[in-house]
C-alpha positions in Angstrom: 0.0 0.0 0.0 1.1 3.6 -0.7 3.1 5.2 2.1 3.8 1.8 3.8 7.5 1.5 4.2 8.8 -2.0 4.9 5.5 -3.7 5.4 2.9 -3.1 8.1 3.0 0.3 9.9 3.3 0.5 13.6 0.1 1.0 15.6 -0.7 4.4 17.1 -3.7 5.3 19.2 -6.1 7.6 17.4 -6.1 10.9 19.3 -7.2 13.4 16.7 -10.7 14.2 15.5 -11.1 14.6 11.8 -14.9 14.9 11.9 -16.7 14.6 8.7 -13.5 13.7 6.8 -13.7 10.3 8.4 -17.3 10.0 9.6 -19.7 12.0 7.4 -23.3 12.3 8.6 -26.2 10.9 6.6 -27.8 13.9 4.8 -31.5 14.8 5.1 -34.0 13.2 2.7 -33.2 14.3 -0.8 -35.4 16.9 -2.3 -36.2 16.1 -6.0 -34.3 18.1 -8.6 -32.5 20.5 -6.2 -31.6 18.0 -3.4 -28.0 17.4 -4.5 -27.4 21.1 -5.0 -28.8 22.0 -1.6 -26.5 19.4 0.1 -23.5 20.9 -1.7 -24.4 24.4 -0.7 -25.2 23.5 2.9 -22.1 21.4 3.7 -19.8 20.6 0.7 -17.4 18.5 2.8 -20.1 16.3 4.4 -21.9 15.8 1.1 -18.9 14.6 -0.9 -17.5 12.5 2.0 -20.9 10.8 2.4 -20.9 10.1 -1.3 -17.4 8.6 -1.0 -18.3 6.5 2.0 -20.6 4.3 -0.2 -17.5 3.0 -2.0 -18.5 4.7 -5.2 -15.6 5.6 -7.5 -17.4 8.7 -8.8 -20.8 10.4 -8.1 -22.8 12.7 -10.3 -24.5 16.0 -9.4 -26.7 18.2 -11.5 -26.2 21.8 -10.4 -28.7 23.7 -12.5 -27.4 23.7 -16.1 -24.0 22.4 -15.0 -23.2 18.7 -14.6 -20.6 17.9 -11.9 -18.7 14.7 -11.4 -17.0 14.1 -8.1 -14.1 11.6 -8.2 -13.5 9.8 -4.9 -10.9 7.1 -5.6 -7.2 7.2 -6.5 -7.2 5.3 -9.8 -9.8 7.6 -11.3 -8.0 10.7 -9.9 -4.8 9.6 -11.6 -6.7 9.1 -14.9 -7.9 12.7 -14.6 -4.6 14.3 -13.7 -2.6 12.2 -16.3 -4.7 13.5 -19.2 -4.5 17.2 -19.1 -5.8 17.6 -22.7 -9.1 15.7 -21.9 -9.4 17.1 -18.3 -8.2 20.7 -18.5 -8.6 23.7 -16.3 -12.2 24.9 -16.0 -13.2 27.3 -18.9 -13.7 31.0 -19.0 -16.8 30.7 -16.8 -14.6 29.6 -13.8 -15.4 32.1 -11.0 -11.7 32.0 -9.9 -10.8 34.0 -13.0 -12.8 36.9 -11.7 -10.0 37.3 -9.1 -6.9 35.6 -10.5 -7.4 36.4 -14.2 -5.1 34.1 -16.3 -2.7 33.2 -13.5 -1.4 29.6 -13.5 -4.1 28.3 -11.2 -7.0 29.6 -13.3 -5.8 29.9 -16.9 -8.1 27.7 -19.1 -5.9 28.0 -22.3 -3.5 25.1 -22.1 -1.0 26.4 -24.6 -0.9 29.9 -23.0 -0.7 28.2 -19.6 2.2 26.1 -20.7 4.2 29.1 -22.0 3.6 30.9 -18.8 4.5 27.9 -16.7 7.8 27.5 -18.5 8.6 31.2 -18.1 7.8 31.2 -14.4 9.6 27.9 -13.5 12.8 29.8 -12.6 10.8 31.9 -10.1 9.9 28.9 -8.0 13.0 26.7 -8.8 15.2 25.4 -6.1 17.5 28.5 -6.6 14.5 30.8 -6.5 13.2 29.2 -3.3 16.7 29.3 -1.7 16.8 33.1 -2.4 13.6 33.5 -0.3 14.8 31.4 2.5 16.6 34.1 4.5 13.6 36.4 4.2 11.3 33.6 5.4 13.5 32.8 8.3 13.5 36.5 9.4 9.6 36.4 9.4 9.6 33.2 11.3 11.9 34.6 14.0 9.8 37.7 14.4 6.5 35.8 14.8 7.9 33.1 17.2 9.6 35.8 19.3 6.3 37.5 19.7 4.7 34.3 20.9 7.6 33.7 23.3 6.8 36.9 25.1 5.0 34.9 27.7 5.8 31.6 29.4 2.4 30.3 28.1 0.7 31.7 25.1 -2.9 30.9 24.1 -2.6 30.8 20.3 -5.6 31.4 18.0 -3.9 29.0 15.5 -5.6 29.6 12.2 -5.7 33.4 12.6 -2.0 33.4 13.6 -1.0 31.2 10.7 -2.9 33.5 8.2 -1.0 36.5 9.6 2.3 34.6 9.4 1.9 33.4 5.8 0.6 36.8 4.6 3.6 38.5 6.2 5.9 35.9 4.5 4.5 36.1 1.0 4.3 40.0 1.2 7.9 40.2 2.3 9.1 37.7 -0.3 6.9 39.2 -3.1 7.3 42.9 -2.5 10.1 43.2 0.1 7.4 44.8 2.3 6.0 43.5 5.5 2.4 42.3 5.8 1.6 45.4 7.8 2.4 47.6 4.8 -0.2 45.8 2.6 -2.6 44.6 5.3 -5.1 47.4 4.6 -5.8 45.8 1.2 -4.5 42.2 1.5 -5.6 40.6 4.8 -7.3 37.4 6.0 -10.7 39.1 5.9 -10.1 40.1 2.3 -9.0 36.6 1.3 -11.9 35.0 3.1 -14.4 37.2 1.4 -13.0 36.6 -2.1 -12.8 32.9 -1.6 -16.4 32.8 -0.3 -17.6 34.9 -3.2 -16.0 32.5 -5.7 -17.2 29.4 -3.8 -20.8 30.6 -3.8 -20.7 31.2 -7.6 -19.2 27.7 -8.1 -22.0 26.1 -6.2 -24.9 28.2 -7.4 -26.7 26.9 -10.6 -27.5 30.5 -11.6 -25.5 33.5 -10.4 -26.2 37.2 -11.2 -23.5 38.8 -13.3 -21.0 40.6 -11.2 -22.0 43.9 -12.8 -25.5 43.7 -11.1 -25.1 46.2 -8.2 -26.1 43.9 -5.3 -24.4 44.6 -2.0 -22.0 41.6 -2.3 -21.2 42.5 -5.9 -20.4 46.1 -5.0 -18.1 44.9 -2.2 -16.5 42.5 -4.5 -15.8 45.2 -7.1 -14.4 47.6 -4.5 -12.2 44.9 -3.0 -10.8 43.9 -6.5 -10.2 47.6 -7.3 -8.2 48.0 -4.1 -6.1 44.9 -4.9 -5.4 46.0 -8.5 -4.5 49.5 -7.4 -2.0 48.1 -4.8 -0.4 45.6 -7.2 -0.2 47.9 -10.2 1.1 50.7 -8.1 4.0 48.6 -6.7 4.7 47.2 -10.2 4.8 50.7 -11.6 7.1 51.9 -8.9 9.5 48.9 -9.5 9.6 49.4 -13.3 10.2 53.2 -12.9 12.9 52.9 -10.3 14.8 50.0 -12.0 16.0 49.0 -8.5 16.6 45.3 -7.9 15.3 43.9 -4.6 16.0 40.2 -5.0 12.4 39.3 -4.4 9.7 37.3 -6.2 8.4 40.4 -8.0 11.8 41.0 -9.5 11.8 37.5 -10.8 8.3 37.9 -12.3 9.4 41.1 -14.0 12.5 39.3 -15.4 10.4 36.3 -16.7 10.3 35.8 -20.5 7.4 34.1 -22.2 7.4 32.0 -25.3 10.0 31.7 -28.1 10.0 35.5 -28.6 11.1 35.9 -25.0 8.5 38.6 -24.3 8.1 39.9 -20.7 4.9 39.5 -18.8 2.5 42.4 -19.3 1.5 44.4 -16.2 -1.8 42.5 -16.3 0.1 39.2 -16.5 2.3 40.2 -13.5 -0.8 41.3 -11.6 -2.4 37.9 -12.2 0.6 35.9 -11.0 1.1 38.2 -8.0 -2.5 37.7 -6.8 -2.4 34.0 -7.6 0.7 33.6 -5.4 -0.7 35.7 -2.6 -4.4 34.5 -2.5 -3.8 30.9 -3.6 -0.6 30.5 -1.6 -1.0 32.1 1.8 -4.4 30.6 2.6 -3.4 27.0 1.7 -0.1 27.2 3.6 -1.9 28.6 6.6 -4.3 25.7 6.5 -1.5 23.2 6.3 0.3 24.7 9.2 -2.9 24.9 11.3 -3.6 21.2 11.0 0.0 20.2 11.4 0.3 22.1 14.7 -3.0 20.5 15.8 -1.6 17.0 15.1 1.7 17.7 16.9 -0.4 18.8 19.9 -2.4 15.5 19.8 0.7 13.3 19.6 3.4 14.6 22.1 5.7 11.7 21.5 5.9 12.6 17.8 6.4 16.2 18.7 9.3 15.2 21.1 10.9 13.1 18.3 10.7 16.1 15.9 12.2 18.4 18.5 15.1 16.1 19.1 15.7 15.8 15.4 15.6 19.6 14.9 18.0 20.3 17.7 20.4 17.6 16.5 20.4 19.2 13.1 20.9 22.7 14.4 17.5 23.9 13.1 15.3 23.5 10.1 17.9 23.8 7.4 17.6 20.3 5.9 14.0 19.1 5.4 14.2 16.3 2.9 14.1 12.8 4.4 13.4 14.1 8.0 10.7 13.1 10.4 9.5 16.7 10.2 8.9 16.4 6.5 7.0 13.1 7.1 4.8 14.8 9.7 4.0 17.6 7.2 3.1 15.1 4.5 1.0 13.1 6.8 -0.8 16.2 8.0 -1.6 17.2 4.5 -2.9 13.7 3.8 -5.3 13.7 6.7 -6.3 17.4 6.3 -5.6 18.4 2.6 -5.2 22.2 2.3 -7.3 22.1 -0.9 -10.0 19.4 -0.3 -11.1 19.5 -4.0 -9.3 20.0 -7.3 -11.5 21.2 -10.2 -11.1 20.1 -13.8 -13.4 20.2 -16.8 -14.0 17.5 -19.5 -13.0 18.9 -22.9 -14.8 16.0 -24.7 -17.1 13.1 -24.0 -15.1 10.5 -22.1 -15.4 8.0 -19.2 -13.9 7.3 -15.8 -14.0 3.6 -15.1 -17.6 2.7 -15.8 -18.9 6.2 -15.4 -19.6 8.3 -18.5 -18.4 12.0 -18.3 -20.0 14.3 -20.8 -18.1 17.2 -22.5 -18.3 20.3 -20.4 -18.8 18.5 -17.1 -17.0 20.0 -14.1 -14.9 17.2 -12.7 -14.1 17.7 -9.0 -11.4 15.5 -7.5 -12.4 14.7 -3.9 -8.9 15.0 -2.4 -10.2 14.4 1.1 -11.5 11.0 0.0 -8.6 10.1 -2.2 -6.2 10.7 0.7 -8.2 8.1 2.8 -8.8 5.6 0.0 -8.8 2.2 1.8 -7.6 0.5 -1.3 -4.4 2.6 -1.1 -3.7 3.6 2.5 -3.2 1.3 5.4 -5.3 2.6 8.4 -6.3 5.7 6.5 -7.7 7.6 9.4 -4.6 7.2 11.6 -1.8 9.7 12.0 1.3 7.7 11.0 4.1 9.9 9.6 6.2 6.7 9.2 4.2 5.9 6.1 6.2 8.7 4.3 9.6 7.6 5.5 10.6 6.8 1.9 8.9 9.7 0.2 5.4 10.3 -1.2 3.5 7.7 -3.3 3.2 8.1 -7.0 0.3 8.8 -9.3 -3.1 10.0 -8.1 -3.1 8.8 -4.5 -1.5 11.9 -2.8 -2.6 15.3 -4.0 -1.9 18.2 -1.6 -0.2 20.0 -4.5 -2.0 18.3 -7.3 -0.1 16.0 -9.7 0.8 15.6 -13.3 1.5 18.5 -15.6 -0.6 20.9 -13.5 1.2 20.2 -10.2 1.4 23.4 -8.1 4.5 25.4 -9.1 4.8 26.8 -5.6 5.3 23.4 -3.8 8.9 24.0 -2.9 8.3 27.5 -1.5 5.4 26.2 0.6 7.3 23.3 2.0 10.3 25.6 2.8 8.0 28.1 4.6 6.2 25.4 6.6 9.4 23.6 7.6 11.1 26.7 8.9 8.2 27.8 11.0 7.5 24.3 12.4 11.1 23.7 13.3 11.3 26.9 15.2 8.1 26.3 17.0 8.9 22.8 18.2 12.4 24.1 19.3 11.0 27.0 21.3 7.7 25.6 22.6 5.8 22.6 23.9 2.6 22.5 21.9 -0.5 21.2 23.7 -4.3 21.2 23.1 -6.3 23.9 24.7 -9.7 22.3 24.2 -10.8 18.7 24.6 -12.7 18.7 21.3 -10.8 19.0 18.0 -11.6 21.6 15.4 -14.3 20.7 12.9 -13.1 21.0 9.3 -14.9 23.2 6.9 -14.3 23.2 3.1 -14.3 26.4 1.1 -11.7 26.4 -1.5 -9.3 25.6 1.3 -9.8 23.4 4.4 -10.1 25.5 7.5 -11.5 25.0 11.0 -15.2 25.8 11.1 -14.8 27.7 14.4 -11.6 29.3 15.6 -9.7 26.9 17.9 -6.7 27.4 20.1 -3.5 25.6 21.2 -1.2 26.4 24.1 2.5 27.2 23.5 4.6 26.7 26.6 8.0 28.2 26.3 10.9 25.7 26.8 
């Protein structure tokens, strides 16, 4: 089985609560025609996990005029991700494009996406990530020093992780602290934009954004503020010609296609917002659930602490227990619980027919607990990643195949540095007896804020 090194994995008592990810509730009696849609809108995570619990490989939902296919098993997920011509990015109607434009996450034109991907590869290469390491370490030190101001700190985990990742990406992108952009880019802004997009994905019919409803007016004003901020910084950078050694410099230096043309200001804007909005929220989610699991398993936490201290810090991540803990956390609580694709022609997945135009949603939360692949799928067993991650479609925190997330290396570096410093400085312990209940928007977050206690060592 995937992630099982050297045979059967050791037994570890289950001490975490993953809620509907492992034990979805039976939904109410289905209302004809609109029943499936109401379930998705009321509680997406419970609805798709309940469908997966039947053992089905895929399930079908008619959301108004749009047909949706949810993929619950690894083999079918691999089939989708391996064929990027048949299962491409969602088309121009994708609500994410309202915010991210034609950034790498949302660009529906495969050929244009590929040209941009190749142009931006150096930005997020090993050398590019290494250049951001010192800046990230400085942000880590500032945040953990603040938490160490008391012997015992009651940490509002998700909120603190959002503040940390926003500060990191702002500093690495613009050479500016999160405070300098927080009036425009902040957790509240991101939450609103993600919720706006999510609602439009789930609604069968959505009013055009130009209709002046209260939410549409707020959306337009928020987007104008973001565009003004980013275009202003880009304009200043182009005019000054100064080199800051940050991600924005690398974006401005990128060259697209055989002609080697630079990104337009709009192209830079799309990639900046994609990095900020798609990056800081998902990384904050991954850190939140990893800290929660370390609090639930103090013996694992102690082992990571010994490893970090023996290595002199979080400099080397590959092949460590800390890396395995991060991978296992993202398996149990995937930062992006679904991955959207769209069928570009009539096709099939296993025995299921998929019509052209159908929105194909990979149920990552179910794939990561596929009992045909994972031994004791609900258990926290970092040892299963001792020899790396499994291949193909069974492990998808960063996607897979040709569309794998370009920012994977940056996210892992950021997570590793923060977690290493936290376990070195603090003992992490639960503050509440009940675990946080997962909630799925575009990212997986705690439904209600929850806290952990950091005790200074």
